[in-house]
MARLUM-177292 format. One record per residue (C-alpha): residue in one letter; x, y, z. Coordinates in steps of 0.001 Angstrom, whole numbers. Last residue first. Layout:
N
+------+---------+---------+---------+
! rest !       X !       Y !       Z !
+------+---------+---------+---------+
!    A !       X !       Y !       Z !
...
+------+---------+---------+---------+
***
This chain:
383
+------+---------+---------+---------+
! rest !       X !       Y !       Z !
+------+---------+---------+---------+
!    N !   28466 !   36489 !  -45589 !
!    N !   25929 !   39357 !  -48318 !
!    K !   22973 !   36673 !  -48601 !
!    E !   22231 !   36665 !  -44971 !
!    Y !   23797 !   39707 !  -44340 !
!    Y !   21511 !   42525 !  -45036 !
!    G !   18529 !   40497 !  -43801 !
!    L !   16714 !   43531 !  -42794 !
!    V !   17707 !   42530 !  -39102 !
!    E !   21273 !   42365 !  -39772 !
!    L !   20744 !   45983 !  -41588 !
!    G !   20118 !   47757 !  -38239 !
!    P !   21971 !   45668 !  -35855 !
!    L !   25105 !   46883 !  -38322 !
!    R !   27679 !   43476 !  -38837 !
!    N !   31221 !   44703 !  -38212 !
!    G !   33919 !   45009 !  -41443 !
!    A !   35435 !   48144 !  -40925 !
!    L !   34286 !   49414 !  -43337 !
!    F !   31096 !   49415 !  -41610 !
!    E !   31521 !   50175 !  -38133 !
!    L !   33656 !   53117 !  -39981 !
!    M !   30532 !   54599 !  -41579 !
!    A !   28096 !   53706 !  -38658 !
!    G !   29901 !   55828 !  -36794 !
!    G !   30029 !   58837 !  -39170 !
!    G !   27362 !   58545 !  -41481 !
!    T !   25793 !   60734 !  -43678 !
!    S !   27978 !   59350 !  -46501 !
!    V !   28747 !   61532 !  -49428 !
!    C !   29385 !   59684 !  -52114 !
!    G !   31114 !   60225 !  -55253 !
!    F !   32309 !   63631 !  -54348 !
!    K !   31912 !   67082 !  -55823 !
!    N !   28369 !   67601 !  -55289 !
!    F !   28877 !   67701 !  -51985 !
!    L !   31097 !   70883 !  -51394 !
!    G !   29638 !   74286 !  -50481 !
!    L !   32718 !   74894 !  -48359 !
!    K !   30076 !   75157 !  -45105 !
!    E !   28219 !   72312 !  -46492 !
!    I !   31771 !   70211 !  -46610 !
!    L !   33119 !   71329 !  -43098 !
!    A !   29752 !   70468 !  -41590 !
!    L !   29638 !   67116 !  -43262 !
!    T !   33385 !   65763 !  -42030 !
!    D !   32965 !   66845 !  -38449 !
!    G !   29917 !   64273 !  -38435 !
!    G !   32015 !   61547 !  -40546 !
!    G !   31440 !   60933 !  -44115 !
!    V !   33274 !   61397 !  -47951 !
!    V !   33221 !   58203 !  -50642 !
!    S !   35324 !   58802 !  -53641 !
!    F !   35837 !   57791 !  -57167 !
!    A !   39046 !   58694 !  -58047 !
!    N !   39986 !   60602 !  -61232 !
!    S !   41925 !   63428 !  -58915 !
!    R !   40624 !   66828 !  -58776 !
!    I !   37566 !   66753 !  -55520 !
!    I !   40179 !   64745 !  -53704 !
!    S !   43095 !   66871 !  -54195 !
!    D !   40501 !   69742 !  -53159 !
!    L !   39493 !   67728 !  -50112 !
!    V !   43210 !   67617 !  -48960 !
!    V !   43753 !   70533 !  -49696 !
!    K !   40958 !   72035 !  -47175 !
!    T !   41801 !   69634 !  -44744 !
!    G !   44993 !   70881 !  -44476 !
!    I !   44496 !   74045 !  -44654 !
!    S !   41996 !   73812 !  -41542 !
!    F !   44037 !   75142 !  -38747 !
!    A !   43420 !   78811 !  -39838 !
!    D !   40160 !   78837 !  -40814 !
!    I !   39042 !   77527 !  -37322 !
!    E !   36012 !   74263 !  -37511 !
!    A !   39144 !   71810 !  -39174 !
!    L !   40951 !   71796 !  -35840 !
!    G !   43337 !   68956 !  -37981 !
!    L !   43149 !   66121 !  -40198 !
!    P !   39354 !   66138 !  -40843 !
!    G !   37547 !   63124 !  -40490 !
!    N !   36951 !   60254 !  -43327 !
!    F !   37817 !   59909 !  -46032 !
!    I !   37321 !   57309 !  -48895 !
!    I !   39433 !   56727 !  -52071 !
!    T !   39483 !   54803 !  -54745 !
!    K !   41189 !   55171 !  -57820 !
!    S !   44236 !   56815 !  -56262 !
!    N !   47188 !   58441 !  -58399 !
!    K !   46445 !   61994 !  -57456 !
!    I !   45839 !   61222 !  -53674 !
!    I !   49132 !   59801 !  -53699 !
!    S !   50931 !   62975 !  -54269 !
!    S !   48144 !   65089 !  -52463 !
!    F !   49370 !   63322 !  -49391 !
!    K !   52621 !   63669 !  -49533 !
!    K !   52325 !   67653 !  -50524 !
!    I !   50122 !   68666 !  -47270 !
!    T !   52642 !   66060 !  -45458 !
!    E !   55344 !   68351 !  -46601 !
!    P !   53304 !   71624 !  -45916 !
!    G !   51519 !   70657 !  -42059 !
!    I !   48924 !   68651 !  -40770 !
!    D !   47142 !   71129 !  -38318 !
!    L !   46575 !   72289 !  -34546 !
!    I !   49429 !   70212 !  -32794 !
!    L !   48815 !   72100 !  -29814 !
!    Q !   52140 !   73231 !  -28166 !
!    N !   53367 !   73301 !  -24384 !
!    D !   55850 !   71182 !  -24521 !
!    G !   56989 !   71500 !  -27284 !
!    V !   56868 !   69737 !  -31435 !
!    D !   59947 !   69927 !  -32265 !
!    A !   61037 !   66104 !  -33021 !
!    L !   57735 !   65753 !  -34429 !
!    P !   59099 !   68686 !  -37917 !
!    V !   57895 !   72448 !  -37199 !
!    I !   55412 !   74902 !  -39171 !
!    E !   54287 !   77881 !  -36638 !
!    P !   50951 !   79166 !  -35650 !
!    I !   50317 !   82925 !  -35410 !
!    L !   48759 !   83188 !  -32814 !
!    K !   44252 !   84384 !  -32737 !
!    G !   43659 !   81122 !  -34175 !
!    T !   41945 !   79718 !  -31114 !
!    A !   43540 !   76817 !  -30343 !
!    D !   46147 !   79030 !  -28713 !
!    E !   49575 !   77770 !  -27747 !
!    S !   50646 !   77001 !  -31601 !
!    V !   51464 !   74081 !  -33752 !
!    M !   51434 !   73602 !  -37722 !
!    F !   52540 !   70423 !  -38672 !
!    D !   55060 !   67926 !  -39878 !
!    E !   55756 !   64803 !  -40591 !
!    P !   52391 !   62613 !  -40735 !
!    L !   51993 !   59775 !  -40277 !
!    L !   51407 !   57572 !  -42823 !
!    I !   50199 !   53492 !  -42698 !
!    K !   50839 !   51083 !  -45716 !
!    P !   54726 !   51017 !  -44840 !
!    N !   53266 !   48965 !  -42000 !
!    D !   55020 !   50028 !  -38513 !
!    L !   51799 !   50595 !  -37041 !
!    D !   51059 !   47424 !  -36878 !
!    L !   47818 !   47272 !  -34459 !
!    E !   46935 !   44882 !  -31816 !
!    K !   49090 !   47600 !  -29677 !
!    L !   46992 !   50124 !  -30570 !
!    V !   44409 !   49401 !  -29048 !
!    R !   45143 !   48282 !  -25398 !
!    E !   46867 !   51287 !  -25696 !
!    V !   44121 !   53492 !  -26289 !
!    G !   41959 !   52311 !  -23497 !
!    S !   40747 !   55752 !  -22902 !
!    N !   43352 !   58570 !  -23420 !
!    E !   42137 !   60038 !  -26756 !
!    A !   44499 !   62849 !  -28012 !
!    L !   44372 !   66721 !  -28490 !
!    S !   47626 !   68489 !  -28227 !
!    K !   49105 !   69698 !  -24729 !
!    G !   52805 !   68889 !  -25878 !
!    I !   52603 !   65837 !  -28760 !
!    N !   56124 !   64467 !  -27007 !
!    F !   56928 !   61098 !  -28540 !
!    G !   56259 !   57737 !  -27146 !
!    K !   55121 !   55473 !  -29792 !
!    F !   51437 !   55675 !  -28039 !
!    K !   51953 !   59578 !  -28159 !
!    F !   52403 !   59176 !  -31578 !
!    I !   49752 !   57680 !  -32342 !
!    A !   47208 !   59361 !  -30119 !
!    N !   48357 !   62790 !  -31843 !
!    A !   47805 !   60511 !  -35295 !
!    L !   43376 !   60353 !  -34527 !
!    A !   43632 !   63902 !  -33215 !
!    G !   44248 !   64902 !  -36506 !
!    G !   45741 !   62849 !  -39555 !
!    I !   46608 !   59446 !  -40606 !
!    L !   47044 !   57940 !  -44117 !
!    I !   46491 !   54243 !  -45215 !
!    H !   47462 !   53464 !  -48615 !
!    E !   47369 !   50672 !  -51225 !
!    A !   43707 !   49566 !  -49221 !
!    K !   42008 !   45945 !  -48788 !
!    D !   44387 !   44343 !  -47343 !
!    L !   45969 !   46517 !  -44050 !
!    F !   41967 !   47921 !  -45152 !
!    N !   40376 !   45550 !  -41589 !
!    K !   43049 !   46472 !  -39530 !
!    I !   43077 !   50851 !  -40361 !
!    V !   38679 !   50733 !  -40184 !
!    P !   39206 !   48482 !  -36346 !
!    I !   41529 !   51388 !  -35372 !
!    K !   39102 !   54050 !  -36786 !
!    T !   36462 !   53753 !  -33423 !
!    S !   38857 !   53053 !  -30929 !
!    V !   40675 !   55843 !  -31922 !
!    K !   38323 !   58970 !  -32156 !
!    V !   39240 !   62440 !  -32656 !
!    G !   38838 !   63101 !  -36597 !
!    G !   41767 !   62067 !  -38692 !
!    L !   40969 !   58841 !  -41667 !
!    I !   41967 !   58488 !  -45623 !
!    I !   41775 !   55873 !  -47021 !
!    T !   43406 !   55071 !  -50804 !
!    K !   43140 !   52942 !  -52924 !
!    G !   45535 !   52734 !  -56313 !
!    D !   45744 !   48982 !  -55568 !
!    A !   43673 !   46891 !  -52945 !
!    P !   41168 !   46416 !  -55918 !
!    E !   37407 !   47362 !  -55556 !
!    D !   35089 !   45126 !  -52953 !
!    L !   35129 !   47872 !  -49986 !
!    V !   34242 !   50686 !  -51905 !
!    K !   31554 !   49180 !  -53858 !
!    S !   30242 !   48677 !  -50554 !
!    L !   30058 !   51605 !  -49554 !
!    N !   28554 !   52973 !  -52225 !
!    E !   26237 !   50190 !  -51996 !
!    V !   25789 !   50628 !  -48954 !
!    E !   25052 !   54240 !  -48729 !
!    K !   23144 !   54285 !  -51766 !
!    Q !   20419 !   51738 !  -50167 !
!    L !   19545 !   53604 !  -46952 !
!    L !   19203 !   56858 !  -48920 !
!    F !   16636 !   54831 !  -50671 !
!    G !   14159 !   53821 !  -48007 !
!    V !   14795 !   50026 !  -46396 !
!    Y !   12072 !   48314 !  -45970 !
!    S !   10571 !   46205 !  -43483 !
!    P !    6675 !   44289 !  -42655 !
!    L !    6567 !   44530 !  -39159 !
!    F !    7133 !   43131 !  -35509 !
!    K !    9994 !   41980 !  -36212 !
!    A !   11355 !   45229 !  -37830 !
!    I !   10851 !   46969 !  -34415 !
!    A !   13441 !   45344 !  -32611 !
!    S !   16125 !   47048 !  -34798 !
!    T !   16726 !   50538 !  -35893 !
!    S !   13976 !   51755 !  -33705 !
!    A !   14214 !   50105 !  -30787 !
!    H !   18299 !   50269 !  -30727 !
!    N !   21447 !   48264 !  -31511 !
!    R !   22849 !   50924 !  -32958 !
!    H !   24570 !   50761 !  -36492 !
!    S !   21915 !   51609 !  -38218 !
!    V !   22218 !   54959 !  -36819 !
!    S !   23959 !   56374 !  -39601 !
!    F !   22023 !   54246 !  -42329 !
!    A !   18897 !   55863 !  -41703 !
!    D !   16223 !   55377 !  -44675 !
!    N !   14915 !   52291 !  -42328 !
!    I !   11076 !   51687 !  -43221 !
!    Y !    8739 !   49953 !  -41234 !
!    I !    4818 !   48781 !  -42367 !
!    D !    1318 !   49155 !  -41438 !
!    F !    1386 !   51119 !  -38340 !
!    N !       8 !   51630 !  -34741 !
!    K !    1420 !   48667 !  -33378 !
!    A !    4413 !   49212 !  -34530 !
!    L !    5501 !   51485 !  -31498 !
!    D !    4084 !   49647 !  -29251 !
!    E !    6670 !   46674 !  -30320 !
!    A !    9097 !   47952 !  -30375 !
!    F !    8683 !   48913 !  -26556 !
!    G !    8312 !   45594 !  -25635 !
!    A !   11188 !   44545 !  -27547 !
!    D !   13218 !   47041 !  -25360 !
!    N !   16400 !   47733 !  -27644 !
!    I !   18206 !   49451 !  -24432 !
!    E !   17996 !   52836 !  -26347 !
!    E !   14698 !   52849 !  -27154 !
!    G !   13037 !   51077 !  -23783 !
!    E !   13718 !   54755 !  -22255 !
!    Y !   11763 !   56565 !  -23967 !
!    K !   12946 !   60250 !  -24726 !
!    R !   15408 !   58728 !  -27904 !
!    I !   12813 !   58561 !  -29811 !
!    N !   13031 !   62945 !  -29967 !
!    E !    9697 !   64485 !  -30832 !
!    F !    7788 !   62910 !  -34080 !
!    L !    7642 !   65276 !  -37399 !
!    T !    4002 !   63975 !  -39273 !
!    L !    4389 !   64380 !  -42741 !
!    P !     525 !   62897 !  -44942 !
!    S !   -1512 !   64940 !  -42263 !
!    N !   -3515 !   63686 !  -39300 !
!    L !   -1569 !   61209 !  -37775 !
!    Q !   -3017 !   61069 !  -34792 !
!    P !      84 !   58583 !  -33125 !
!    N !    -415 !   56972 !  -29280 !
!    L !    3542 !   55014 !  -28905 !
!    I !    5013 !   58722 !  -30923 !
!    D !    4423 !   61250 !  -28416 !
!    E !    4698 !   64279 !  -29078 !
!    E !    3543 !   65227 !  -32515 !
!    F !    4593 !   68053 !  -34788 !
!    I !    3139 !   68748 !  -38016 !
!    L !    5153 !   69344 !  -40595 !
!    Q !    4964 !   71626 !  -44525 !
!    Y !    7026 !   69980 !  -46576 !
!    G !    9912 !   71556 !  -48671 !
!    L !   12499 !   69519 !  -47178 !
!    V !   15211 !   71822 !  -46036 !
!    E !   11345 !   73952 !  -45114 !
!    G !   10163 !   71230 !  -43170 !
!    I !   13063 !   70903 !  -40832 !
!    H !   13364 !   74585 !  -40065 !
!    N !    9754 !   74778 !  -39361 !
!    M !   10186 !   71530 !  -36748 !
!    I !   12965 !   73137 !  -34992 !
!    N !   12265 !   74692 !  -31646 !
!    K !    9802 !   70928 !  -31473 !
!    F !   12334 !   69333 !  -32230 !
!    S !   14218 !   68846 !  -29104 !
!    D !   18165 !   68904 !  -27691 !
!    D !   20324 !   65878 !  -28748 !
!    I !   18565 !   64852 !  -30851 !
!    H !   16693 !   61133 !  -32000 !
!    S !   15078 !   60151 !  -35104 !
!    V !   11220 !   60029 !  -36753 !
!    L !    9343 !   61405 !  -39499 !
!    A !    6109 !   59663 !  -39420 !
!    I !    4617 !   59345 !  -43060 !
!    K !     631 !   59088 !  -43976 !
!    A !    1269 !   57067 !  -47240 !
!    G !     -48 !   58776 !  -50467 !
!    A !    2690 !   57301 !  -53178 !
!    L !    3582 !   61069 !  -53625 !
!    V !    3991 !   61904 !  -49888 !
!    L !    5969 !   58452 !  -49641 !
!    F !    8088 !   59036 !  -52868 !
!    D !    8665 !   62447 !  -51742 !
!    I !    9708 !   61127 !  -48647 !
!    T !   12591 !   58756 !  -49777 !
!    E !   14126 !   61647 !  -52212 !
!    K !   13950 !   63749 !  -49568 !
!    H !   16293 !   61644 !  -46989 !
!    A !   19411 !   63138 !  -47845 !
!    K !   18073 !   66566 !  -47372 !
!    I !   18345 !   65666 !  -43893 !
!    R !   21507 !   65228 !  -43626 !
!    Y !   22810 !   67343 !  -45745 !
!    T !   21237 !   70235 !  -43567 !
!    E !   24221 !   71066 !  -41543 !
!    L !   24735 !   74118 !  -39014 !
!    I !   20343 !   74205 !  -38324 !
!    P !   19965 !   76761 !  -36367 !
!    S !   17726 !   78419 !  -39064 !
!    Q !   17434 !   82568 !  -41192 !
!    R !   21007 !   82842 !  -39813 !
!    N !   22505 !   86350 !  -39723 !
!    T !   21640 !   86755 !  -35939 !
!    I !   20608 !   83476 !  -34284 !
!    P !   21329 !   84289 !  -30941 !
!    S !   24438 !   81438 !  -29965 !
!    Q !   24077 !   77472 !  -29359 !
!    T !   23882 !   76971 !  -33395 !
!    L !   22335 !   73324 !  -33877 !
!    P !   23990 !   70194 !  -35142 !
!    V !   21730 !   67873 !  -37313 !
!    N !   19787 !   64775 !  -35192 !
!    F !   17548 !   64621 !  -38327 !
!    D !   18202 !   61144 !  -39326 !
!    V !   15308 !   58894 !  -40087 !
!    R !   12810 !   56174 !  -39105 !
!    L !    9998 !   55604 !  -41289 !
!    F !    7028 !   54125 !  -38843 !
!    V !    4356 !   54504 !  -42333 !
!    K !     742 !   53807 !  -42003 !
!    K !    -458 !   53378 !  -45076 !
!    N !   -2952 !   55211 !  -46616 !
!    K !   -1887 !   54524 !  -50376 !
!    F !    1573 !   52811 !  -49990 !
!    D !     985 !   50177 !  -52679 !
!    K !    3244 !   49346 !  -54803 !
!    L !    5803 !   47604 !  -52701 !
!    E !    8917 !   46656 !  -54457 !
!    Q !   10386 !   50305 !  -54593 !
!    I !   10235 !   50781 !  -51354 !
!    K !   13420 !   47687 !  -51307 !
!    K !   13016 !   43947 !  -49378 !
!    M !   16702 !   43715 !  -47711 !
+------+---------+---------+---------+
***
């Protein structure tokens, strides 16, 4: 992959910079918050690339998707980056009257998500250079992450470079002393990672709704606990769940109320009641997981181990994160819910690498080819 530092002349070049500003926003009226943005790390992570291009004299189009609109948060994004941004609606007819222009949600165009070559060519015709700095969406076969690279000289930004280097590093490290910790909700995205790491890791620690789905598949009662149902049996049948490397929780914090208003009780799996919700790992599990983490050399963490957005059910995840920080291991942490919690706790500088990718991180760790990397030539020399 060609790195942006290899191109010497950006003066007055029109740069299509694919970033990921799809940040979570508060749904309630802003009171004590100055900004509606709940997690800013994903924005800040692009600053090195943006600073480099601004200093080089480029005219930069910041292109991203979002679940809402960028119009109302443009100024907040500018504050995070330390720049005044200009906003434009239509990336197909860009004016680029400023060094930095933020464009409206790229997914408003039909051709984006179907990776339409004609749409990608229309995107490219007004630009001189394409740069992908959005590792977190590089697993999407979309026009702004894949097809556009066929029509412009294409490079990778500093963030994408770091993500790939750090994730490659943890994949290549010896299995001895390597621990992967998986939580969160979706089973389908994490089972391939577990399969890929059975011979690449010493321990695979599992919690959250991912563990719930496995227990349910095994025939245990999980009460009213959250567990993915769609296609789970087929996916789990492909996995050797009796492999001693795979460690599931032994005890839990459970409650009949997920708001944290009722005091949860600690129970073993056999005592989970029909009306109860599994909301966090219990103290024995925390102790066991922390002991393994303490002796690890390399750690990968993706997804909370409980309902971590509620303080009462964030204990397991917080202690595990603290154990990672206290260990001497090289650590990579990622995932959307994980980023939000780490930002809330102020822990971003405590890990070896904080990945902006959730799905992309998992796809990469599962050994799958990411379209956004493939079109840039990554796999030509990395088979």
